[in-house]
N, CA and C atoms as an extended XYZ file, in Angstrom:
297
Properties=species:S:1:pos:R:3:atomname:S:1:resname:S:1:resid:I:1 pbc="F F F"
N        53.639      179.491      -41.645 N   MET     1
C        53.095      180.767      -42.024 CA  MET     1
C        54.223      181.676      -42.481 C   MET     1
N        54.053      182.297      -43.616 N   LYS     2
C        55.091      183.133      -44.205 CA  LYS     2
C        54.888      184.586      -43.781 C   LYS     2
N        55.950      185.236      -43.366 N   THR     3
C        55.859      186.644      -42.988 CA  THR     3
C        56.772      187.452      -43.885 C   THR     3
N        56.463      188.704      -44.057 N   THR     4
C        57.306      189.573      -44.873 CA  THR     4
C        58.253      190.319      -43.960 C   THR     4
N        59.427      190.614      -44.472 N   SER     5
C        60.393      191.338      -43.659 CA  SER     5
C        59.980      192.798      -43.557 C   SER     5
N        60.461      193.467      -42.513 N   SER     6
C        60.073      194.858      -42.308 CA  SER     6
C        60.668      195.771      -43.372 C   SER     6
N        61.777      195.352      -44.011 N   LYS     7
C        62.381      196.164      -45.067 CA  LYS     7
C        61.475      196.240      -46.293 C   LYS     7
N        60.861      195.142      -46.635 N   ARG     8
C        60.067      195.086      -47.859 CA  ARG     8
C        58.671      195.649      -47.652 C   ARG     8
N        58.103      195.557      -46.499 N   GLY     9
C        56.756      196.061      -46.241 CA  GLY     9
C        55.705      195.117      -46.796 C   GLY     9
N        54.477      195.456      -46.540 N   ARG    10
C        53.368      194.639      -47.025 CA  ARG    10
C        53.068      194.992      -48.475 C   ARG    10
N        52.693      194.000      -49.295 N   PRO    11
C        52.382      194.282      -50.699 CA  PRO    11
C        51.255      195.284      -50.873 C   PRO    11
N        50.226      195.216      -50.023 N   ASP    12
C        49.125      196.162      -50.171 CA  ASP    12
C        49.548      197.579      -49.793 C   ASP    12
N        50.499      197.694      -48.891 N   GLN    13
C        51.014      199.013      -48.539 CA  GLN    13
C        51.786      199.594      -49.721 C   GLN    13
N        52.555      198.772      -50.388 N   TRP    14
C        53.314      199.208      -51.565 CA  TRP    14
C        52.370      199.683      -52.665 C   TRP    14
N        51.290      198.939      -52.902 N   ALA    15
C        50.311      199.323      -53.916 CA  ALA    15
C        49.653      200.646      -53.550 C   ALA    15
N        49.366      200.836      -52.272 N   GLY    16
C        48.781      202.098      -51.821 CA  GLY    16
C        49.739      203.253      -52.018 C   GLY    16
N        51.023      203.021      -51.711 N   ASP    17
C        52.031      204.063      -51.915 CA  ASP    17
C        52.150      204.417      -53.389 C   ASP    17
N        52.099      203.421      -54.256 N   LEU    18
C        52.185      203.663      -55.691 CA  LEU    18
C        50.987      204.470      -56.176 C   LEU    18
N        49.810      204.157      -55.657 N   THR    19
C        48.605      204.894      -56.034 CA  THR    19
C        48.734      206.360      -55.645 C   THR    19
N        49.209      206.622      -54.441 N   VAL    20
C        49.394      208.006      -53.987 CA  VAL    20
C        50.417      208.700      -54.863 C   VAL    20
N        51.523      208.032      -55.151 N   TRP    21
C        52.565      208.632      -55.992 CA  TRP    21
C        52.030      208.965      -57.378 C   TRP    21
N        51.281      208.038      -57.982 N   LEU    22
C        50.715      208.285      -59.310 CA  LEU    22
C        49.746      209.461      -59.291 C   LEU    22
N        48.916      209.533      -58.264 N   ARG    23
C        47.952      210.626      -58.155 CA  ARG    23
C        48.665      211.972      -58.064 C   ARG    23
N        49.781      212.009      -57.356 N   GLU    24
C        50.514      213.266      -57.174 CA  GLU    24
C        51.363      213.630      -58.382 C   GLU    24
N        51.776      212.659      -59.197 N   ASN    25
C        52.748      212.928      -60.251 CA  ASN    25
C        52.222      212.786      -61.676 C   ASN    25
N        50.960      212.501      -61.835 N   THR    26
C        50.412      212.429      -63.185 CA  THR    26
C        49.661      213.717      -63.484 C   THR    26
N        49.672      214.120      -64.744 N   PRO    27
C        48.984      215.369      -65.084 CA  PRO    27
C        47.480      215.234      -64.883 C   PRO    27
N        46.863      216.338      -64.534 N   ASP    28
C        45.418      216.367      -64.306 CA  ASP    28
C        44.713      216.399      -65.654 C   ASP    28
N        43.780      215.495      -65.863 N   ASN    29
C        43.078      215.429      -67.141 CA  ASN    29
C        41.608      215.812      -67.014 C   ASN    29
N        41.257      216.542      -65.975 N   ASP    30
C        39.865      216.944      -65.773 CA  ASP    30
C        39.340      217.785      -66.932 C   ASP    30
N        40.176      218.656      -67.454 N   GLU    31
C        39.750      219.507      -68.571 CA  GLU    31
C        39.459      218.670      -69.816 C   GLU    31
N        40.302      217.693      -70.094 N   GLN    32
C        40.091      216.823      -71.246 CA  GLN    32
C        38.830      215.984      -71.075 C   GLN    32
N        38.603      215.478      -69.869 N   LEU    33
C        37.394      214.691      -69.617 CA  LEU    33
C        36.142      215.547      -69.750 C   LEU    33
N        36.203      216.780      -69.279 N   ALA    34
C        35.053      217.680      -69.400 CA  ALA    34
C        34.751      217.955      -70.870 C   ALA    34
N        35.794      218.168      -71.670 N   ARG    35
C        35.610      218.417      -73.099 CA  ARG    35
C        35.035      217.179      -73.785 C   ARG    35
N        35.515      215.998      -73.411 N   LEU    36
C        35.000      214.766      -73.993 CA  LEU    36
C        33.528      214.574      -73.646 C   LEU    36
N        33.155      214.819      -72.390 N   ARG    37
C        31.744      214.695      -71.990 CA  ARG    37
C        30.862      215.687      -72.750 C   ARG    37
N        31.351      216.916      -72.900 N   ARG    38
C        30.594      217.939      -73.634 CA  ARG    38
C        30.434      217.531      -75.093 C   ARG    38
N        31.506      217.054      -75.708 N   ASN    39
C        31.442      216.609      -77.104 CA  ASN    39
C        30.540      215.393      -77.265 C   ASN    39
N        30.552      214.496      -76.290 N   LEU    40
C        29.693      213.323      -76.346 CA  LEU    40
C        28.220      213.729      -76.271 C   LEU    40
N        27.911      214.661      -75.386 N   ARG    41
C        26.539      215.164      -75.279 CA  ARG    41
C        26.091      215.781      -76.605 C   ARG    41
N        26.957      216.612      -77.204 N   ASP    42
C        26.640      217.229      -78.498 CA  ASP    42
C        26.474      216.175      -79.588 C   ASP    42
N        27.356      215.188      -79.588 N   ALA    43
C        27.313      214.149      -80.618 CA  ALA    43
C        26.029      213.331      -80.516 C   ALA    43
N        25.602      213.037      -79.306 N   ARG    44
C        24.360      212.276      -79.136 CA  ARG    44
C        23.180      213.041      -79.726 C   ARG    44
N        23.179      214.354      -79.582 N   LEU    45
C        22.072      215.157      -80.109 CA  LEU    45
C        22.156      215.344      -81.621 C   LEU    45
N        23.363      215.568      -82.126 N   ARG    46
C        23.519      215.926      -83.536 CA  ARG    46
C        23.731      214.750      -84.470 C   ARG    46
N        24.386      213.719      -84.018 N   GLU    47
C        24.828      212.653      -84.918 CA  GLU    47
C        23.932      211.417      -84.922 C   GLU    47
N        23.190      211.199      -83.864 N   LEU    48
C        22.387      209.975      -83.786 CA  LEU    48
C        20.969      210.216      -84.297 C   LEU    48
N        20.403      209.152      -84.847 N   THR    49
C        18.996      209.213      -85.246 CA  THR    49
C        18.150      209.210      -83.971 C   THR    49
N        16.896      209.620      -84.045 N   PRO    50
C        16.053      209.591      -82.843 CA  PRO    50
C        15.960      208.193      -82.211 C   PRO    50
N        15.889      207.171      -83.039 N   ARG    51
C        15.801      205.796      -82.519 CA  ARG    51
C        17.104      205.397      -81.813 C   ARG    51
N        18.239      205.744      -82.411 N   GLN    52
C        19.525      205.450      -81.786 CA  GLN    52
C        19.651      206.197      -80.461 C   GLN    52
N        19.263      207.457      -80.466 N   ARG    53
C        19.324      208.269      -79.253 CA  ARG    53
C        18.476      207.643      -78.140 C   ARG    53
N        17.289      207.184      -78.498 N   GLN    54
C        16.390      206.560      -77.530 CA  GLN    54
C        17.028      205.304      -76.931 C   GLN    54
N        17.585      204.462      -77.769 N   MET    55
C        18.175      203.218      -77.276 CA  MET    55
C        19.442      203.466      -76.470 C   MET    55
N        20.235      204.434      -76.879 N   VAL    56
C        21.443      204.776      -76.120 CA  VAL    56
C        21.055      205.291      -74.738 C   VAL    56
N        20.036      206.125      -74.677 N   GLU    57
C        19.585      206.638      -73.387 CA  GLU    57
C        19.094      205.504      -72.482 C   GLU    57
N        18.299      204.597      -73.032 N   LEU    58
C        17.806      203.481      -72.234 CA  LEU    58
C        18.938      202.575      -71.767 C   LEU    58
N        19.878      202.312      -72.655 N   TYR    59
C        20.955      201.367      -72.336 CA  TYR    59
C        21.973      201.966      -71.363 C   TYR    59
N        22.455      203.166      -71.658 N   TYR    60
C        23.534      203.745      -70.846 CA  TYR    60
C        23.023      204.596      -69.685 C   TYR    60
N        22.031      205.429      -69.925 N   ASP    61
C        21.579      206.330      -68.871 CA  ASP    61
C        20.656      205.641      -67.875 C   ASP    61
N        19.754      204.805      -68.382 N   GLN    62
C        18.821      204.118      -67.489 CA  GLN    62
C        19.267      202.699      -67.150 C   GLN    62
N        20.408      202.282      -67.716 N   GLU    63
C        21.049      200.995      -67.421 CA  GLU    63
C        20.127      199.794      -67.643 C   GLU    63
N        19.341      199.862      -68.706 N   MET    64
C        18.506      198.722      -69.076 CA  MET    64
C        19.316      197.785      -69.965 C   MET    64
N        19.016      196.490      -69.922 N   ASN    65
C        19.707      195.560      -70.810 CA  ASN    65
C        18.965      195.485      -72.149 C   ASN    65
N        19.597      194.844      -73.120 N   THR    66
C        19.027      194.817      -74.472 CA  THR    66
C        17.688      194.082      -74.515 C   THR    66
N        17.532      193.060      -73.708 N   THR    67
C        16.271      192.323      -73.680 CA  THR    67
C        15.131      193.215      -73.183 C   THR    67
N        15.381      193.962      -72.115 N   ALA    68
C        14.353      194.852      -71.567 CA  ALA    68
C        14.009      195.966      -72.555 C   ALA    68
N        15.009      196.493      -73.246 N   ILE    69
C        14.764      197.543      -74.236 CA  ILE    69
C        13.917      196.982      -75.379 C   ILE    69
N        14.268      195.793      -75.825 N   ALA    70
C        13.519      195.164      -76.915 CA  ALA    70
C        12.050      194.971      -76.529 C   ALA    70
N        11.812      194.509      -75.322 N   GLN    71
C        10.439      194.312      -74.865 CA  GLN    71
C         9.695      195.640      -74.763 C   GLN    71
N        10.358      196.649      -74.242 N   LEU    72
C         9.733      197.965      -74.084 CA  LEU    72
C         9.346      198.578      -75.430 C   LEU    72
N        10.248      198.435      -76.418 N   LEU    73
C        10.013      199.063      -77.719 CA  LEU    73
C         9.303      198.149      -78.717 C   LEU    73
N         9.120      196.889      -78.357 N   GLY    74
C         8.422      195.955      -79.245 CA  GLY    74
C         9.230      195.556      -80.462 C   GLY    74
N        10.548      195.393      -80.278 N   VAL    75
C        11.428      194.963      -81.375 CA  VAL    75
C        12.242      193.760      -80.920 C   VAL    75
N        12.945      193.153      -81.852 N   GLN    76
C        13.806      192.023      -81.532 CA  GLN    76
C        15.047      192.511      -80.772 C   GLN    76
N        15.598      191.640      -79.928 N   ARG    77
C        16.821      191.969      -79.203 CA  ARG    77
C        17.971      192.247      -80.162 C   ARG    77
N        18.008      191.521      -81.271 N   SER    78
C        19.077      191.740      -82.253 CA  SER    78
C        18.988      193.134      -82.871 C   SER    78
N        17.777      193.653      -82.996 N   THR    79
C        17.596      195.011      -83.515 CA  THR    79
C        18.189      196.025      -82.549 C   THR    79
N        17.965      195.815      -81.275 N   VAL    80
C        18.529      196.714      -80.259 CA  VAL    80
C        20.053      196.637      -80.295 C   VAL    80
N        20.602      195.447      -80.331 N   SER    81
C        22.066      195.278      -80.366 CA  SER    81
C        22.659      195.944      -81.595 C   SER    81
N        22.040      195.729      -82.737 N   ARG    82
C        22.529      196.304      -83.987 CA  ARG    82
C        22.452      197.841      -83.953 C   ARG    82
N        21.358      198.374      -83.432 N   THR    83
C        21.188      199.823      -83.352 CA  THR    83
C        22.210      200.439      -82.404 C   THR    83
N        22.451      199.794      -81.263 N   LEU    84
C        23.462      200.298      -80.325 CA  LEU    84
C        24.860      200.250      -80.933 C   LEU    84
N        25.156      199.180      -81.661 N   ARG    85
C        26.465      199.060      -82.297 CA  ARG    85
C        26.665      200.179      -83.315 C   ARG    85
N        25.645      200.458      -84.108 N   ARG    86
C        25.741      201.530      -85.098 CA  ARG    86
C        25.851      202.900      -84.427 C   ARG    86
N        25.127      203.080      -83.347 N   ALA    87
C        25.201      204.350      -82.612 CA  ALA    87
C        26.601      204.560      -82.039 C   ALA    87
N        27.181      203.508      -81.452 N   ARG    88
C        28.542      203.615      -80.919 CA  ARG    88
C        29.538      203.941      -82.018 C   ARG    88
N        29.358      203.329      -83.186 N   ALA    89
C        30.262      203.593      -84.316 CA  ALA    89
C        30.152      205.049      -84.763 C   ALA    89
N        28.939      205.575      -84.830 N   ARG    90
C        28.753      206.978      -85.228 CA  ARG    90
C        29.373      207.913      -84.199 C   ARG    90
N        29.166      207.626      -82.925 N   LEU    91
C        29.743      208.463      -81.877 CA  LEU    91
C        31.264      208.395      -81.898 C   LEU    91
N        31.795      207.216      -82.105 N   TYR    92
C        33.244      207.046      -82.166 CA  TYR    92
C        33.830      207.881      -83.298 C   TYR    92
N        33.219      207.802      -84.476 N   GLN    93
C        33.716      208.569      -85.616 CA  GLN    93
C        33.657      210.067      -85.327 C   GLN    93
N        32.554      210.531      -84.771 N   PHE    94
C        32.419      211.948      -84.480 CA  PHE    94
C        33.457      212.391      -83.453 C   PHE    94
N        33.588      211.629      -82.370 N   LEU    95
C        34.523      212.025      -81.309 CA  LEU    95
C        35.972      211.867      -81.743 C   LEU    95
N        36.225      210.904      -82.567 N   ARG    96
C        37.594      210.680      -83.018 CA  ARG    96
C        38.106      211.877      -83.815 C   ARG    96
N        37.258      212.435      -84.651 N   TYR    97
C        37.679      213.559      -85.485 CA  TYR    97
C        37.256      214.901      -84.886 C   TYR    97
N        36.414      214.865      -83.867 N   GLY    98
C        35.930      216.104      -83.280 CA  GLY    98
C        36.776      216.620      -82.126 C   GLY    98
N        37.718      215.817      -81.665 N   LEU    99
C        38.564      216.265      -80.557 CA  LEU    99
C        39.765      216.929      -81.137 C   LEU    99
């Protein structure tokens, strides 16, 4: 059985110490995250089509999978995947230039 020396400490203790150090020494990004969430909410309302908005809400907010969304809306699963991909692309473009 292998033991660690008392000088080196346990690996999980070191990882915990690093986590505490990072938390104390990294800049707080709460303001940036709040702005991103606000911009994302605005982008979902302004940039997406009603169908895209509906599928994004079902997929991300209600955590439904593409198969369940397809069955609920009476469309093919590929249609749901394609619509979500296009919605993500529109949101990405808006947020990329809107920040």
